[in-house]
N, C-alpha and C positions, 0 to 999 in steps of 0.2 A: 502490412506486406513489406518485404524487403526486396531491393533490386541490386544485383551485382553491378558495381560501378567500375571496378578495376581489379585485375588479376596480374600477379607477376610470379615468375619462377626464378629462384636463385640457381645460377648455373656456375659450374667450375671454371669454364673458359668462355668468356663473353664472345670473343672473336669466332671460335669454333661454332658456338651455338647460333650466333647471328648469321653466319654462313649457311648453316643448316636450315634455319627458318626462312631466310630470304631466297636463297638459290635453290633449295631442294623443295620447300613447301610452298613457296610463292607469296609469303607474307611481305608486306611493304613497310619499310621503316618510316616513321613519322618524324617531323621536325622537333618533336619533344624529346628525342633521344639525347643522351649525353655520354660522358666517358664511363659511367657506372651502369648504364641501362640502355637497352635498345627497345623503344616503345613502338609498337606497330600501329599502322593506320587503322582507323575505325570510323564507322558512320555515326553521325549525330544520334544521340539517345541509345547507343549500344555500348556495352562494356569495353573498355580499353584492355589491352593485353601487352605484357612486357616480359623481357628476360633481363636479369640484372646480376651484377657481381654479388658475391655472398655478403650477407649482413653479419655473419658470424663464421667461425671456423667449420668448414665442411670436410676436413680430413677424417678419413675412416668412417664417413657417414654415407649411407645408401640414400640416394635421392630418388624421388618419384614414387615412393611407396604410398599407396592410398590416394594418389592424386590422378584424376583423369579429367582433362579438359575436352570439351566438344566444340567443333567448329563446323558451321554449315558451309557447303561448297556451292559454287555455281556450276552448271552443267551436270553431266552424268557421272556417276561413281565409277563406271567402267573406264571412261576417259581419264578421270583423275587418277585411278589406280595404274593405268597404262603409263601415264606421265611419271608417276613415282617410280615405277619399275624401270623405266628408261633411264632415270637418274640414279638407279642403284639402291633405291629405298625399299626395304622389305616391309610388308605389313605383317601384323601378328594374325595370321589366318587369312581367310578369304572374305569376300564381300558378304556382309550379313544383312538379312532382311529383318528389321525390327518394327515395332508399332509406330516408330517416328519416321522411318524411312530406311534407305540403305546406308550402311556404315562400314568403314574399315578403321583399323587401329594400327598406328605406327608408334615407334619409340624414338624419342630424341636422344642426343649424345649423353645426357645425364640420367636417362632411365625414365623420364616422364612419359606416360602414355597419352597419346592424342587421338581422339576419335574424330573422324571426319564424317559428316552426315550429309546425304542427299535427301532433304526433306520430302515427305510425301506431298503430292499436289493437293 
């Protein structure tokens, strides 16, 4: 069996993306961040997540194709979506009922799609 240990997304503008993830989506920056990456806080035994400066030339390349990360939320999806809407963040569609729970999908500044999940009880 394999376990996801770490995930990072290469972004065009670290400052813009860091602002989006922290101020709009509520991620918290960890002390492991540096000038090349913003690592977000995580709980012990859970995968860590980061955004980072490009490791290669991203000019004329479309980012986010084929990548979808899922994040569980605390609270209700309705409250989470209302908070995003108040911050001017649009979701791709409405709240979906899935076998895993309620979800919404948003797009970050580089085109990565992020699914937020309110897990079923």
